[in-house]
C-alpha positions as CSV (number, residue, x, y, z in Angstrom):
1,X,146.7,93.2,82.8
2,X,146.0,94.2,86.3
3,X,143.8,97.1,85.3
4,X,141.6,95.0,82.9
5,X,141.2,92.3,85.6
6,X,140.1,94.9,88.1
7,X,137.8,96.5,85.5
8,X,136.2,93.1,84.7
9,X,135.7,92.4,88.4
10,X,134.0,95.8,89.0
11,X,131.8,95.3,85.9
12,X,130.7,91.8,87.0
13,X,129.9,93.1,90.5
14,X,127.8,96.0,89.1
15,X,125.9,93.6,86.8
16,X,125.3,91.2,89.7
17,X,124.1,94.0,91.9
18,X,121.8,95.4,89.2
19,X,120.3,91.9,88.8
20,X,119.8,91.4,92.5
21,X,118.2,94.8,93.1
22,X,115.7,94.4,90.3
23,X,114.7,90.9,91.6
24,X,114.3,92.2,95.1
25,X,111.3,94.4,94.2
26,X,107.7,93.3,94.4
27,X,105.7,93.7,91.2
28,X,102.4,94.8,90.0
29,X,99.5,93.1,88.2
30,X,96.0,93.7,87.0
31,X,92.8,92.3,88.4
32,X,89.1,92.1,87.4
33,X,86.5,91.1,90.0
34,X,82.7,90.5,89.7
35,X,81.1,90.7,93.1
36,X,77.4,90.0,93.9
37,X,76.3,91.5,97.2
38,X,73.0,91.0,99.1
39,X,71.7,91.5,102.6
40,X,69.4,92.7,105.3
41,X,71.3,93.9,108.3
42,X,73.8,91.0,107.8
43,X,74.8,90.5,104.2
44,X,77.1,88.5,102.1
45,X,79.1,88.8,98.9
46,X,80.6,86.4,96.5
47,X,81.9,86.3,93.0
48,X,84.9,85.5,90.8
49,X,87.7,87.3,89.1
50,X,91.0,87.1,87.2
51,X,94.5,88.1,88.1
52,X,96.9,89.0,85.2
53,X,100.5,88.7,86.4
54,X,103.6,88.3,84.3
55,X,101.6,87.4,81.2
56,X,99.6,84.7,82.9
57,X,96.0,84.6,84.1
58,X,94.9,83.2,87.4
59,X,91.3,82.5,88.4
60,X,90.1,84.0,91.7
61,X,87.1,83.3,94.0
62,X,85.6,85.9,96.2
63,X,83.5,85.6,99.4
64,X,82.7,87.7,102.4
65,X,80.3,89.2,104.9
66,X,78.9,92.6,105.7
67,X,77.6,93.8,109.1
68,X,75.9,97.0,109.9
69,X,73.1,98.8,108.0
70,X,72.9,96.6,104.8
71,X,69.8,96.5,102.6
72,X,69.3,95.3,99.1
73,X,71.4,93.6,96.4
74,X,73.9,94.7,93.8
75,X,76.4,93.5,91.3
76,X,79.8,95.3,90.9
77,X,82.4,94.8,88.2
78,X,85.7,96.2,89.4
79,X,89.0,96.5,87.6
80,X,92.3,97.8,88.6
81,X,95.9,97.4,89.6
82,X,97.4,95.1,92.2
83,X,100.6,96.4,93.9
84,X,103.3,94.8,96.0
85,X,103.0,91.1,94.9
86,X,105.9,88.7,94.6
87,X,103.8,85.7,93.3
88,X,100.2,85.2,92.4
89,X,99.3,83.6,95.8
90,X,100.1,86.9,97.5
91,X,96.7,88.2,96.3
92,X,94.9,85.5,98.4
93,X,93.7,86.6,101.8
94,X,91.3,88.7,103.8
95,X,90.6,92.4,103.0
96,X,88.6,94.7,105.2
97,X,86.8,97.9,104.4
98,X,84.3,100.2,106.1
99,X,82.1,102.4,104.1
100,X,78.7,103.9,103.3
101,X,76.8,104.4,100.1
102,X,73.6,104.0,98.2
103,X,73.1,102.6,94.7
104,X,69.7,102.8,92.9
105,X,70.0,101.5,89.4
106,X,73.7,102.1,88.7
107,X,76.7,104.0,89.8
108,X,80.5,104.2,89.8
109,X,82.5,102.6,92.6
110,X,86.1,103.0,93.7
111,X,87.9,101.3,96.5
112,X,91.4,100.6,97.8
113,X,92.0,97.5,99.9
114,X,95.0,96.0,101.6
115,X,95.6,92.5,102.9
116,X,98.0,91.2,105.7
117,X,100.8,90.6,103.2
118,X,100.7,94.3,102.2
119,X,99.1,93.7,98.8
120,X,97.2,96.7,97.7
121,X,94.2,96.5,95.4
122,X,93.2,99.8,93.7
123,X,89.8,99.1,92.1
124,X,87.2,101.1,90.2
125,X,84.2,100.1,88.2
126,X,80.4,100.0,88.0
127,X,77.8,98.8,90.4
128,X,74.2,98.0,89.5
129,X,71.2,97.2,91.8
130,X,69.5,98.6,94.8
131,X,71.8,98.7,97.8
132,X,72.1,100.9,100.8
133,X,74.9,100.3,103.3
134,X,76.8,101.8,106.2
135,X,78.8,98.8,107.2
136,X,82.0,97.0,107.9
137,X,82.8,94.6,105.1
138,X,85.1,91.6,104.8
139,X,86.2,90.3,101.5
140,X,88.2,87.1,101.1
141,X,90.0,86.3,97.9
142,X,91.3,82.8,97.1
143,X,93.4,81.7,94.1
144,X,92.4,78.6,92.1
């Protein structure tokens, strides 16, 4: 009797521990963003997107500014993974990036961004337009 009771207690403790440890980890999702960017010295960007997280889709809005050498306009469609999110609202926030590049016609773009909550966006996709930049960019994502 005493052995089976101890065994049951240990088994219940292991099951509870396994459940807590799996719930204590942040999760991943997928995102697709369409970003329109235009400027002359100071530029702006805006667009929309979708977050796929735990089988549900959440609409996203995108806006931001660029400052530095910015000339032209482009449209980028980026897709990728979102890491380190607990709930969909974690994706919302400001993301900063510095970079340089030139697009004439079309090209491939890849970028990794992080917000203040530690959410990491790993994105890649295509960019079309005429855009030359060597700038600091700010991107704000909000959840609808």
